[in-house]
Every structure is written in C-alpha cells, then in structure tokens.
N, C-alpha and C positions, 0 to 999 in steps of 0.2 A: 558465593552469592551474598549480596548485601541483605540484611534483615532490617526492616523498618523499625521494629521495636527496639533494637539495640542502639541504633543510631539516634533515635529521637527521645530517649529517656534522659531525665536529668540524673545527676549523680545521686546515688543513695545517701540519705542522711544517716550519719553514724551517731547513734545515741548510746551514751555510757550508763550502765546501771549504777544506782547509788546504794551502797550497803551501810547500814548503821552498825557501829561497833560498840559492844557493851564496855562500860568503864569498870576498871578494877579498883577496888578500895585498898589502899595501903595504910595500915596504922599499927601502932604498937599494941593497942588494945585488941581484944578479940573482935573479929569482924561482926558487923551487924548481920542481922538475918539477910540471907542472900536475896538480892532483888532480881527478879526475872528480866533478862534483857529485852529491850523493846523489839518488836518484830520488824524485820527488814522488809521494806516494800518490795513487792514482786517486780522483778526486772522486766522492763517493757521490751517487747520484741521489736527489732528494727523493721521498719516498714518503708518500702520504696515509695518515692513520690509518684503520684499518678502520672502515667505516660501521657504526654500531650497528643491529642488526636488531631490529625491533620486532614485538610481537604485538598486533594490534588485535582488538577485540571488535565484531562486527556483530550486532545483534539484529533478527530478523525471524521471522515465524511459521514453525513447524517444517515445515509442508508445503512450504515454498519452499526449504528448505536444499539439497536435491539439485540443483535448478536453478541455485543460486548457485555451487556448488562449481567447475565448470570456469572460470567467469569469475574467481573469486577465485584459483584456481590459476595462471592466466595473469598476474594481477597480482603474485603472489608471485614468479613467475619473472622478471618485469620489475624488481621492486624489491628482492627479497630479504626483504621483510617478510611475515609470515604473518597469517592472519585466523582467529579462532575464531568459529564461529557459535553464537549463543545464541537460544533460543526466545523470541520477543517476544510481547507481549500481543496479544489478538485484538480488542479494542475500544478506542475512544478513552478511555473512562472508566478502563479498566485501565491505559492509558498514563499517565494523570495520577496514578493511585494508585501506580504503580510508580516513576516517575521524578521527579515533582515534589519529593518530600522531598530527594532527592540534589541536584537542581538548586538548590533553595532554600539548601542548605548550601554551594553553590559547588563541587560535584563531579559526576562522572558515572561510572556503572559501564560505559558503552559508548562506543565511538568513533564509530560510525555506527549509525543505527537506522531502521527502517521506522516511519513515524509516520502516524497517522490524521487525516482531515479534522477530526474532532471533538475532537482534542487539539492539533494543530499550531498553529492560530491563538492559542490561549491561551499556548503556549510562546513564540511569537514576541513577543507583547505583553509577556511577562515578561522578555524579554531573555535567554532561555536557549538560543537557537539561533544558530548562526553564519551570517551572510549568505553567499550563494553567488554574488553578482553577478560577482565577479572569479575565480570558481573554475570554473563551468560555462561552456564555450565557446558562442558564438552559434549554431554549427551544431547543437548539441544542442537548444537552445530552438526553433530553426527546424524541427526534425524533428517537432514537435507540430502537429497540424492546427488549423484555425481554431476548431473546437468546444472546444478546450482553453484558448484564450487567456483568456476571461473567468473560467474556473474557476481558472486559474493566478493571475490577479490578485487574486481574492477569497480563495482557500483556501490558496495557497502563498506569499503575499506579505504584507508589512505596511509601510506608509508608503513604498511605492515600491521596496522591496528584496525580493529573493526568498530564501526560506529552505528550500524543499523542492522536490525534483524528482519529478514524478509517476512511479510505476512501475505504476499500475493504472488501468484504465478500468472502474470499479466500477459497472456498471449491473446492476440486478436482472433477470436473464433469466427467462423463463417456460419451465420444463422440463416435458415430458410424456412419458408412456409411449406412444409412437407405435405400438408393437406392439399394445397393448391397444386403442387407438383404431381401428386398422385392423381388428382382429378384430370389433369392434362396428359397423364402417362409420360411425364418427363422426368429424367434423372437429373440430379444436381450437376452443375457445370464442372467439367474436369480441367478445363484450361481457359485462357483468356478469350479465345474465339467462341467457345460455348457460352461463356459468361455473357458475351455481347448478344449472341443470337437468342439465348433463352431470356435475357433481360428484355429484349424487344417483344417477346411473346407476352410478357406480363405488364408491359408499359401501356397504359390507357389514360383516359382523361382523369381517372380517379385513383390510379395505382402507379407506382414506380417500380421499374425493374430492380433498381437498387437505390439505397439512400445512405449517405454518410454525413457526419457532422464535420464541417470543414472551417468553422469559424476560428478566427484568431482570438487569443493566443493559444498555441499548443495543438489544437485539433487538426489544423491543416498539416502540420508536421507529422502527426501520428499516421494519417492515411498515406501521405506521400512516401514516408519511410516504409510502410507496409507494402506498397506497390513496388518500391525500389528493391526491397528484399526479394520479391518474386522475379524482378528483372536481373538480379545479380549485381546490383550497383552498390557503391559506397557513397551514401547520400551527401556526406560532408565534403566529398571530393568533387561533387557535381560532374561526375564522369559521364561517359556515353550511355551507360545503362540507366543512370539517374535521369538523363534527358529522355530516354525511352519511356520511363515510368511517368514523367511529367506529361508527355504527349499522350500516353494512354488515358490518363485521367481527364485531360482536356477533351479527348475524343468521346469519352463516356458521356460528357455533358453536352457538347456541341455537335458532334458528328453522329453518334449513335442515339443520343438523347434518351438514355436509360437512367441517367443520374441527373436529377433536376438542378437547375441553377440555384434554387433555394438552399441547397446543401452548403453553399458558401457562407451562409449567414445563420446556421443553426448549431445548437450544442447537442450533447448526448441526450439530455432529457427530452428535447424536442424530437430528436431522431427516434428514440424509443417510443415516444407518444404516437408518432406517425405509424410506426410498425404495429403498435397495438390498436390502432384504429383501422387495421386491415388495409393499409395503403402501400405496403412494401413487401416485395417477394423475397428478397435476400439482402443481406448486409453483413459488414464486418462490425463486430462489437466486442467489448471486453467481457470477461467471465461473469461480472456481476449481473449481467442481463438475465442470466438463468434465474436468479432470485427475484429480479424485478418482474419478469414475465410470469413466472409461476405465482408470484405474490398477488398478481392482478387476477383474483379468482373469478371476477365477473366476466373476464375475457378469456382466460387461458383454457385451452383444451389440448389434449395430446395431439401433436403434429403441427402446432402453430408456431413453435419456436424450437426447432431442432438444429443440431449442429452436424456439419459435414466438413470434409477437407476443403481448404480454400482452392479456388481455381489456380492452376499452375501457370506461371509465367515462364520465360526462357530459362530461369534458374530453378524451376520446380514449384511445388506447392509450399510456399514459405509464409511465415508470419513472425515478425520480430517479437521478442518477449522481454519483459523487464518486470517492474512492479514496485509497489510501495512497501515500506517497512517501518518498524517502530524505532524511534530514537529518543534520547533524553538530551535536551539542551544543556549546555554547560552552565547556563544561568538559571536553571530550573529553581523556582522558589523553595521547593521541598526535595532537593536532590537525593538525599539518602533514601527517602521513601520512594521516590520515582525510580531509582535503580532497582529496588526490590520489586516494584510493580512491573517493570518491563521484563524482568526475569520470570515473573509469575505468568503474565499474559502470553508469553512466547514459549512456555515449557511444553513438553511432549504430551502432557495430560490435557492441557487447555487448547492446544491447536485443533484437535478434532471437534471440540465443542464450538469453537468459532466457525469452523468449516461447515458444520451442520446448520449453524444459524444464518450464514450468509455465504453465497457462492464466491464472493470476492476473496474469502479466506481459503478457498480450496487450492491446495498445492500438492505436488507429488512428494510431500514429506512422508516418511515411513509410517509415522503414527496416524496420519490422516488416511492414507491408503488402507492401512490395516483396519481402522475403525469404520470407514465408510464402505469399503468393498466396492460394489458396483452401484452405489447410491449416488444420486445427483450428477454432478459434473465429472465424476471420476472416470467413467468410461470414455468420455470425450477427451479428457486430458491424456489418458493412456493412448488413445487413437492418434493424437497429434504427436506424442513422443515416439510411438512405434513407427510412424511414417516420416520421422525426421523433419517435421514441419517447423519447430521453433528455430528461429535464426537469432544470432546475437544482436542485442540492441546496439545501434551505432554509438560509439563513444567519442566524446571530445572533452578536453579538460575544462573548457568553458561551456558546459552543456546548455544552460539556458540561452546564452548568447548565440551559440551555433544553431540551436533549434529556431530561434527567432529569425535568423537569416533565412532558413528554409521557409518558415511561415511567410516572411515578407515577399520573397521572390516568387514563391509558389502562388500566393494570393494575387500578385500583380500579373503573373502569367495567366492564371485561370480566370481572371476578370478582363482579359484581353488588353491590358495596359502596356505590356511589354511582350516581345517575341520570345520564343524558346531559347534562341541563341543569346539574347540579352539576359534572360533569367539565369542561364548557366554561367555566363561571364560575370554577372554581378554577384552571384552566389559564391563563385570561386574567389573572387577578389575580396569579398567581405569576410569569408572564412580565413583567408590568408592574413587579413588585417587583425584578426583576433590573436594571432601569434600561436 
C-alpha cells in the first residue's frame, strides 16, 4: 500500500555536528598552566523538514457526501492531508463528457473519483486511469463474494490489471407501496401479466401504476436493458427477445397506460419525487433510494418504500447489475496521496462505515454483511441473490457508444417516430458499425 506521508516528504536535511578541538602547546620550556578546553557546542539533532500537507479533490455524487465525511476525516487525522468533496456526474456519459477533455490534455481536475461501469472501461483502454494492483491489498479483494469476481474482471479490469474498486452493488430493486397493496389486499406482481393488471388497479387521475425515468442520456438504456434481461435477450444484438422487451415497454405506455408518457422526459430525482408525493404504486429504482426515502423523515413511514422481487418475464425475475467504483486518474495532481486515499476508503474497516451512511454503498462484501447483519438493505440484497435475480450487465468494448445506440433507437420507437422493426434494424446496424 502506498503511504502518503512517505511519498510527500522532502528529503531529510543532514546536519553535521561541529566539535571544537583543544590545542596542545609544544615548547621546550615547561608548559604554562593548563588551559581548560573550550566546551564543544551541543550537537543539534537532525530534524525532518515539515511534510507538505496536501488538499485532494474527491468527486462523487452529492447524495453520498455525508456518508464519506467520517471516513475522510479519519484519513485526514492519519495523514494530515485534507479532502474536498466535489459533486460528481450521475451517468457514465456525463463522466466522459466532463473528464475526457482534461485527460486527453494530460491533466485531471480530481485526485480520486467515483466512476461508472459505462465510462470506466473506455478510460482504462485510453490509458487514463492508474492501475491499482500494487495499491489495493489482497484482503480487500478477498472481501468481495464470488458473484463479484466475473464483474470485476470484465468491468473493473483491462489486460489483466485492475483499475477500479467497486463501491456499489447496483441492482435495480423493485419498490412498491406495501401500505397501498395491504389496503387493497393485493400481493406484489409475480410476472408481467400481474404487473399490468395490478398497475391498472392503481392508475388513476392522480396516481401511476408505475413510473420510470427514461430521459436520455443513459436512463432510457437502463430500463430497456432491465426489461430485456427479463425477456432473456442480449440487448446489443437487438435480437428477438430485445424486440419483445421494447414492445412490452411501449405497451405499458400506450396500450395499458400504467406508465405515463412523462416518463420519457424525467430523471431519477423527478421519479423519486413523484413516488414520495404518493403518486406511484411501484417502480424499479437503484439501491440508493433506500436512503433517499428513509431520509425524507417528513414523508417516510414503514410500508411506503418496500422491496420485493421484480415481476418475472419469459426469462424469469431478473434485474441486471453493475455499479460504480473508485479510481485514480493517471494525471491526478496528488497521485501518491490519492493512491493512499483510495486504499483507505475501500478497506474492510471503512466499507461498513460507508454502507451504514448511505445505502448506495451496501454490497455483499463479507465485512459489510457481517457488520450490518439484517440492517437496512442487507435482507433485500440477500433475497435477490438467493433468488438468482442479478443478471450480468450487458458488455460492449465501446460501452458509452453502444448504450447511446439503445438510447437513440429506444427513444425514437417509444415516441412513435419509428416502428419496432426499424428500431431493431437501425440498432443492429449501428452496433455493427461500432466494430
């Protein structure tokens, strides 16, 4: 592990002590009365130059800042360096837009950042991220369960080297208003058909059976990939099952009318806001909504934001998973200290502290599960793993570009600008053109 204090110190100044030597008198005549030698000055102890204290910048989404603060404060106490938190992008596309120009110019505005699945691989391949093999200790990697190993090799590594440490188990959970369902005596939907029929029961002038955030860039892809996983398709192939998923979402909006058209133009903040205004019966959302919902103390009561298994499509109850992770840019202004910091915030002692502070950090790491027990999101996470819900995140070597293709053709289809057949054809052709 790199240590910030070793790497940031100046060379110690070497100071030589000066000793006075008494002079001897040589003469033929008897010596004069002895003269006491002058006292040698005390030798000065060598003192190291004061270590330069650095201020690092760590970029991560704003809702995670409060959870980060105690871990960063402990690092500051240990090293003397301070950390400024900066609000990071919320999608991989935004990551590329914000950081790629600086990286191309050989600079970085941050020392450590939270990076997405859909931007990380492109950054590694471009040589813009510092490898972490000699930085993150073996016990940290061993803390991740078997389900993470394949994901780490595909999404966090390149050519056998690791560049990113996962800090999120991003599976799309299925949230529902258990209090509303209990009032009606209705159980959560077990499959697509029940999802539609129950959605209709809850759809009124003031409420939606379901609501999703489908705005571009990125969020359209997220939901279409979620439904495609339930259909059993490979979304970047634009195969028959992918077409089935596209049609299912279209029908939720225009045929069954349980998903409003406004979904096409809203983001996650707006989706969550509608849910907490008591206007949504059920929805897919990321784990962080656990903290968002329960943090809204004026609104939250038990039963208002509960998690159950997603409705099963032809391929079962599936939800693809991926997540964000911490990386150090190659051009970090304070790279030695940044490498020490990333090892600190991802270690087995601090992972549970972050998980307690924000549900976004809850993962099936051994340290977290042991520390949290049945606290918070852990039971839901276990339920999803036990029921084999997590499906691998669709991979493409040019992830942002491939997801943009899905965004584009999905948006055109769901706004009735092209047919399903045209969407599948255009999608397949554009993916092929990526190489």
